[in-house]
Wavefront OBJ file of the C-alpha trace (Angstrom):
o trace
v 10.728 93.672 80.344
v 14.207 92.054 80.094
v 14.360 91.414 83.800
v 10.912 89.608 83.841
v 11.976 87.555 80.604
v 15.180 86.553 82.558
v 13.333 85.414 85.510
v 10.936 83.599 83.646
v 13.751 81.690 81.903
v 15.689 80.876 85.440
v 12.416 79.605 87.051
v 12.038 77.193 83.781
v 15.811 75.928 84.218
v 14.980 75.278 88.058
v 11.980 73.288 87.326
v 14.156 71.217 84.756
v 16.973 70.405 86.849
v 14.728 69.134 89.890
v 12.932 66.797 87.536
v 16.344 65.595 86.415
v 17.754 64.913 89.740
v 14.354 63.479 90.867
v 14.392 61.286 88.104
v 18.429 60.146 88.898
v 17.295 59.338 92.418
v 14.596 57.280 91.564
v 16.417 55.234 88.887
v 19.241 54.482 91.287
v 16.935 53.221 93.983
v 15.342 50.851 91.455
v 18.858 49.636 90.660
v 19.547 48.908 94.178
v 16.491 47.008 94.817
v 15.232 48.932 97.761
v 12.519 46.783 99.481
v 10.032 49.648 100.008
v 10.104 50.596 95.933
v 10.101 46.793 95.180
v 6.851 46.663 97.419
v 5.071 49.655 95.918
v 5.606 48.080 92.246
v 2.873 45.928 92.393
v 0.161 45.876 90.077
v -2.763 48.590 91.013
v -5.875 49.106 89.539
v -6.034 52.274 87.697
v -8.594 54.945 88.623
v -10.971 56.395 86.276
v -10.629 60.130 85.831
v -13.803 62.275 86.786
v -14.341 65.246 84.369
v -16.939 68.022 84.794
v -19.853 68.492 82.660
v -18.561 72.359 82.049
v -15.399 70.670 80.173
v -17.005 68.151 78.193
v -16.832 69.195 74.552
v -17.828 66.158 72.828
v -21.601 65.300 73.281
v -22.668 61.932 72.461
v -26.023 61.505 71.648
v -28.163 58.233 73.135
v -28.571 55.419 70.825
v -32.273 55.645 70.545
v -32.101 58.923 69.308
v -30.265 57.998 66.369
v -31.300 56.413 63.511
v -29.770 53.117 61.892
v -27.700 55.109 59.172
v -26.181 57.546 61.886
v -23.790 55.019 63.354
v -20.742 57.051 61.995
v -21.353 60.374 63.083
v -23.205 59.941 66.816
v -22.543 63.979 67.603
v -25.258 66.362 66.645
v -26.302 69.628 67.979
v -28.875 69.961 70.940
v -31.562 71.513 68.765
v -31.243 68.965 65.839
v -31.969 66.128 68.006
v -35.628 66.232 66.997
v -34.907 65.761 63.500
v -32.463 62.817 64.297
v -35.294 61.201 66.475
v -36.840 58.096 64.453
v -40.360 58.896 63.254
v -41.809 56.001 65.087
v -40.708 56.801 68.397
v -42.574 60.048 68.567
v -44.218 60.860 71.811
v -44.548 62.585 75.069
v -41.867 60.532 76.887
v -39.094 60.455 73.937
v -39.864 64.396 73.669
v -39.186 64.605 77.579
v -35.906 62.435 76.972
v -34.720 65.097 74.218
v -35.544 68.088 77.036
v -33.682 66.394 79.582
v -30.793 65.383 77.353
v -30.410 68.864 76.473
v -30.693 70.041 79.773
v -28.096 67.691 81.480
v -25.803 68.245 78.523
v -24.568 71.600 79.635
v -24.770 73.355 83.081
v -24.605 76.882 80.955
v -27.494 75.730 78.761
v -25.867 77.244 75.575
v -28.115 77.184 72.580
v -31.196 76.959 74.853
v -33.070 79.955 72.569
v -32.534 77.998 69.393
v -33.541 74.789 71.236
v -36.853 75.890 72.507
v -37.716 77.401 69.180
v -36.999 73.970 67.230
v -39.070 72.283 70.587
v -42.045 74.419 69.675
v -42.209 73.596 66.320
v -41.863 69.989 66.831
v -44.623 69.827 69.560
v -47.252 69.125 67.140
v -45.560 66.021 65.564
v -45.355 64.591 68.986
v -48.685 65.349 70.001
v -47.791 67.525 73.043
v -49.026 70.910 71.993
v -51.862 70.897 74.445
v -49.738 69.804 77.268
v -49.190 72.280 80.228
v -46.681 70.053 81.488
v -44.333 69.821 78.774
v -44.561 73.557 78.198
v -43.264 74.198 81.899
v -40.702 71.740 80.925
v -39.435 73.931 78.103
v -39.453 76.921 80.466
v -37.318 75.037 83.235
v -34.828 75.026 80.134
v -33.786 78.620 80.755
v -30.878 79.298 83.541
v -32.143 80.709 86.402
v -31.627 84.048 88.055
v -29.372 84.918 84.933
v -31.697 87.086 83.082
v -33.090 89.038 86.232
v -32.509 92.725 85.459
v -30.149 94.111 88.562
v -31.363 97.736 88.863
v -34.060 99.925 87.578
v -32.100 100.838 84.020
v -32.039 97.109 83.258
v -35.580 97.077 84.328
v -36.438 100.116 82.059
v -35.119 98.707 78.786
v -35.552 95.176 77.280
v -33.349 93.243 79.305
v -32.069 90.137 77.319
v -34.256 90.776 74.585
v -33.965 87.409 72.645
v -34.461 85.352 75.824
v -37.442 87.505 76.688
v -39.161 87.042 73.388
v -38.637 83.101 73.474
v -40.470 83.083 76.734
v -43.338 85.239 75.192
v -43.357 82.813 72.294
v -44.104 80.049 74.469
v -46.724 81.809 76.305
v -48.411 82.823 72.894
v -48.354 79.269 71.932
v -50.212 78.110 74.887
v -52.641 80.761 74.128
v -53.195 79.962 70.648
v -54.129 76.073 72.049
v -56.351 77.666 74.834
v -53.883 76.269 77.938
v -54.353 78.313 80.835
v -50.919 78.588 82.821
v -50.611 77.394 86.639
v -48.508 78.723 89.349
v -45.785 76.489 88.698
v -45.507 78.538 85.009
v -45.445 82.076 87.313
v -42.642 80.629 89.849
v -40.566 79.450 86.665
v -40.927 82.952 84.998
v -40.126 84.785 88.158
v -36.973 82.779 88.524
v -35.922 83.303 85.286
v -36.707 86.978 84.498
v -37.907 88.713 87.560
v -41.247 89.909 88.627
v -41.117 92.838 86.008
v -40.346 91.236 82.783
v -42.176 91.000 79.665
v -42.780 87.259 79.990
v -44.292 87.800 83.710
v -46.678 90.622 82.176
v -47.789 88.374 79.427
v -48.832 85.832 81.940
v -50.619 88.043 83.960
v -52.660 89.481 80.652
v -53.612 85.679 79.987
v -54.557 85.043 83.594
v -56.878 88.020 83.459
v -58.492 87.650 80.369
v -58.456 83.302 80.117
v -61.142 83.097 82.857
v -63.231 85.705 81.545
v -63.565 84.113 78.236
v -63.466 80.567 79.087
v -67.232 79.984 79.159
v -68.374 83.062 76.952
v -69.220 80.810 73.899
v -73.017 79.385 74.793
v -72.544 76.171 72.546
v -69.288 75.177 73.449
v -67.180 72.265 71.509
v -65.396 69.364 73.352
v -61.701 69.171 73.271
v -62.141 65.456 72.360
v -64.859 64.832 69.388
v -66.521 61.585 69.465
v -64.560 59.041 67.248
v -67.986 57.104 66.209
v -69.082 58.488 63.056
v -72.590 58.102 63.878
v -72.309 60.196 67.342
v -70.277 62.790 65.737
v -72.825 63.297 62.781
v -75.564 63.409 66.164
v -73.674 65.799 67.833
v -73.019 68.173 64.272
v -76.835 68.000 63.557
v -77.741 69.186 67.039
v -75.595 71.935 66.476
v -76.670 73.247 63.455
v -80.540 72.879 64.009
v -81.863 75.852 66.026
v -84.898 74.007 67.557
v -84.391 72.186 70.535
v -87.235 69.936 69.806
v -85.695 68.712 66.608
v -85.221 64.704 66.756
v -82.103 62.797 65.359
v -83.053 59.702 63.566
v -80.258 56.929 62.264
v -81.843 56.033 59.019
v -78.813 53.457 58.540
v -75.850 52.119 60.378
v -72.367 51.890 59.158
v -71.149 48.260 58.193
v -67.576 47.400 57.671
v -66.629 44.472 55.264
v -63.243 42.716 54.888
v -60.044 44.771 55.640
v -61.881 47.552 57.318
v -63.651 48.678 54.336
v -66.950 50.546 54.364
v -69.587 48.543 52.479
v -72.729 50.134 54.135
v -72.388 54.074 54.456
v -74.648 55.509 57.614
v -77.238 57.905 57.378
v -78.160 60.154 60.185
v -80.923 62.684 59.876
v -82.728 65.493 61.742
v -86.141 67.207 61.441
v -88.601 69.134 64.054
v -91.971 69.494 64.273
v -92.325 72.676 62.430
v -90.387 71.422 59.777
v -92.909 68.622 59.268
v -95.526 71.175 59.459
v -94.064 73.286 56.700
v -93.799 70.212 54.442
v -97.183 68.847 54.997
v -98.357 72.382 53.792
v -96.174 72.219 50.719
v -97.727 72.528 47.592
v -97.273 68.960 45.528
v -97.132 70.485 42.550
v -93.759 72.379 43.275
v -90.700 70.265 43.539
v -88.268 69.803 46.571
v -84.567 69.663 45.965
v -81.759 67.883 48.085
v -78.438 70.298 47.872
v -75.067 69.586 49.475
v -72.386 69.183 50.680
v -72.286 71.866 53.130
v -68.905 71.952 55.282
v -69.142 72.500 58.778
v -65.782 72.728 61.103
v -65.761 71.340 64.490
v -62.186 72.604 65.567
v -60.008 70.551 62.828
v -62.624 68.112 61.890
v -64.590 68.962 58.756
v -68.041 67.237 58.192
v -70.440 67.840 55.349
v -74.389 67.741 55.340
v -76.943 67.777 53.039
v -80.443 69.512 53.097
v -84.131 69.350 51.993
v -85.250 72.484 50.989
v -87.676 74.246 48.591
v -87.991 77.519 46.503
v -89.335 80.343 48.382
v -93.131 80.525 47.987
v -94.523 82.902 45.289
v -95.971 85.905 46.399
v -99.382 85.378 45.297
v -99.586 82.087 47.416
v -98.431 83.404 50.546
v -101.008 82.950 53.093
v -100.643 85.068 56.419
v -101.268 83.420 59.251
v -102.784 85.062 62.570
v -100.378 86.112 64.986
v -100.112 83.801 67.940
v -99.255 85.668 71.314
v -98.298 82.436 73.294
v -95.783 81.393 71.104
v -92.720 83.117 72.142
v -93.158 84.272 76.364
v -89.283 85.454 76.270
v -89.820 88.434 73.725
v -92.826 89.831 71.953
v -92.728 88.641 68.155
v -95.086 91.529 67.252
v -95.633 95.156 68.853
v -98.432 97.601 68.394
v -97.299 100.942 69.135
v -99.261 103.957 68.534
v -96.957 107.183 68.822
v -97.358 110.649 67.595
v -94.908 111.033 64.598
v -93.136 114.625 64.310
v -92.543 116.028 60.757
v -89.053 114.828 60.766
v -89.634 111.196 61.300
v -89.191 108.591 58.599
v -92.246 106.544 57.908
v -90.478 103.993 55.562
v -87.419 101.803 56.149
v -85.274 100.260 53.745
v -84.801 96.996 54.692
v -83.609 94.180 52.405
v -85.399 90.888 53.080
v -84.072 87.693 51.258
v -86.408 84.629 51.116
v -84.337 81.777 50.550
v -87.021 79.156 50.910
v -87.819 76.795 53.599
v -85.717 73.947 54.839
v -87.369 70.857 55.508
v -84.792 68.285 57.052
v -81.054 67.727 57.254
v -78.820 64.747 57.003
v -75.077 63.647 57.094
v -73.524 60.626 55.549
v -69.976 59.637 54.341
v -71.067 58.724 50.901
v -72.969 61.274 49.269
v -74.040 60.001 46.065
v -77.910 59.827 44.578
v -78.440 56.545 45.724
v -77.836 56.735 49.498
v -79.589 60.251 49.733
v -82.535 58.297 48.273
v -82.388 55.993 51.063
v -82.716 59.160 53.234
v -85.828 60.515 51.494
v -87.427 56.919 51.788
v -86.827 57.099 55.502
v -88.248 60.611 55.839
v -91.348 59.305 54.090
v -92.611 57.126 56.870
v -93.318 60.518 59.106
v -94.147 62.660 56.290
v -96.167 60.736 53.488
v -96.549 63.786 51.516
v -93.265 63.094 49.999
v -94.340 60.351 47.756
v -96.493 63.104 45.918
v -93.799 65.450 45.508
v -91.057 65.531 42.717
v -87.576 65.126 44.509
v -84.532 66.552 42.562
v -80.486 66.323 43.382
v -78.724 69.366 43.410
v -75.438 67.658 44.276
v -72.009 69.219 44.345
v -68.711 67.240 44.366
v -67.003 66.848 47.348
v -63.247 67.946 47.871
v -61.724 65.035 46.965
v -64.524 64.264 44.130
v -63.552 67.443 42.698
v -60.176 66.873 42.219
v -60.425 63.371 40.333
v -63.382 64.634 38.436
v -61.999 67.496 37.258
v -58.668 65.758 36.057
v -60.737 63.125 34.449
v -62.603 65.643 32.536
v -60.179 67.390 31.254
v -58.236 64.107 30.017
v -61.445 63.045 28.576
v -61.958 66.610 27.014
v -58.534 66.612 25.487
v -58.559 63.213 24.352
v -62.016 63.563 22.781
v -60.990 66.749 20.881
v -57.748 65.229 19.483
v -60.121 62.211 18.248
v -62.247 64.552 16.633
v -59.698 66.507 14.939
v -58.010 63.374 13.717
v -61.345 62.050 12.330
v -62.177 65.328 10.519
v -58.851 65.762 8.998
v -58.246 63.747 5.546
v -54.790 62.271 4.536
v -54.357 65.402 1.898
v -54.594 67.852 4.513
v -52.146 66.005 6.883
v -49.482 66.357 4.472
v -49.922 70.177 3.965
v -50.007 70.615 7.705
v -46.593 69.040 8.059
v -44.593 71.610 5.847
v -46.724 74.469 7.875
v -45.269 73.151 10.934
v -41.676 72.902 9.916
v -41.921 76.143 8.576
v -43.185 77.632 11.808
v -40.595 75.693 13.733
v -38.024 77.518 11.286
v -39.053 80.713 12.061
l 1 2 3 4 5 6 7 8 9 10 11 12 13 14 15 16 17 18 19 20 21 22 23 24 25 26 27 28 29 30 31 32 33 34 35 36 37 38 39 40 41 42 43 44 45 46 47 48 49 50 51 52 53 54 55 56 57 58 59 60 61 62 63 64 65 66 67 68 69 70 71 72 73 74 75 76 77 78 79 80 81 82 83 84 85 86 87 88 89 90 91 92 93 94 95 96 97 98 99 100 101 102 103 104 105 106 107 108 109 110 111 112 113 114 115 116 117 118 119 120 121 122 123 124 125 126 127 128 129 130 131 132 133 134 135 136 137 138 139 140 141 142 143 144 145 146 147 148 149 150 151 152 153 154 155 156 157 158 159 160 161 162 163 164 165 166 167 168 169 170 171 172 173 174 175 176 177 178 179 180 181 182 183 184 185 186 187 188 189 190 191 192 193 194 195 196 197 198 199 200 201 202 203 204 205 206 207 208 209 210 211 212 213 214 215 216 217 218 219 220 221 222 223 224 225 226 227 228 229 230 231 232 233 234 235 236 237 238 239 240 241 242 243 244 245 246 247 248 249 250 251 252 253 254 255 256 257 258 259 260 261 262 263 264 265 266 267 268 269 270 271 272 273 274 275 276 277 278 279 280 281 282 283 284 285 286 287 288 289 290 291 292 293 294 295 296 297 298 299 300 301 302 303 304 305 306 307 308 309 310 311 312 313 314 315 316 317 318 319 320 321 322 323 324 325 326 327 328 329 330 331 332 333 334 335 336 337 338 339 340 341 342 343 344 345 346 347 348 349 350 351 352 353 354 355 356 357 358 359 360 361 362 363 364 365 366 367 368 369 370 371 372 373 374 375 376 377 378 379 380 381 382 383 384 385 386 387 388 389 390 391 392 393 394 395 396 397 398 399 400 401 402 403 404 405 406 407 408 409 410 411 412 413 414 415 416 417 418 419 420 421 422 423 424 425 426 427 428 429 430 431 432 433 434 435 436 437 438 439 440 441 442 443 444
């Protein structure tokens, strides 16, 4: 060890001696004024040193990704770029810029798992949660051919579990929003995790079940709902009505005043021929009711509708109509089968039959007050003249916004009225007696 130490010291002394001798010779040449030295001393343009991205430690963020208050500190962690992004710039283009910046900042893609999890959370804010190209771009953030198992032991165990769970999370979010992967998704997963990875198996399960359940719903809802409230009400009422012969009627079109404020609400109703027959046979002495609102969810949009109905018919007023065999050709509505019964057969059936009463019509409006619904009833009288002889009662419940405001105002009004009545009922002598009681109670 001592010999090695001595050799290192000698090598250092040699280098110092060579550098000192070279500096002395160069100084002597400068003093002598050698022409070659003087010729090379002309001013030259300095060259810029190009450094590899592997050696860059200070990652600067572009100016468009920073707010105005962040001028002093411009270096941020890559997965915090979404937080530093200005709210007015949240779009697909800005989202792709953030992903491209992280991808080009470091070849090794350090912190890519945290960045992908942060990107998945921010996708709904940028409006790209249903874009297949963006999900493929997130999968492209993973380093290629690094997490591929090299032998059967690595393949048997969960090789690089954090990275595989992150890729599975991307596929699960695609499954939640109903996005079917494509061939590019499979190629990326095979390049990243190999053909036997958990993410590739998740991809195979999605591709097996999605085509089978894609058209399973007989009443599909379009991904883009109509923005016009009248068209949305038409679509919703047709979806509720079970009769295909039901007719949609627009009783009142919406009108907007100054500053896009709604001055006249829209009223859209639906009624089938069978409902008109039931309403024509209704007993005028028994009232009908307007009830609502009832919610109907269409994906993330909630609409409300109202119904015109009556109470169930009393048993003594029910009239059994003769069975029409040509009413339904698809399946029989009545079976007359005479089978021999055994001793163990049960002849009685315990069936709970609940009659909720007939529904005569339905409507949708954006202002569910009694005045607006009265206009709907007046429009129904054109095709149902019996409504002029029947008493109409309103059983309206407050909507979500009206309920919150109503409960607050009602509780405040009830509290104020109660305090006022207590003050009126109490006399000055009672108030004087009440003060020492309160003070003694506070002391206890």
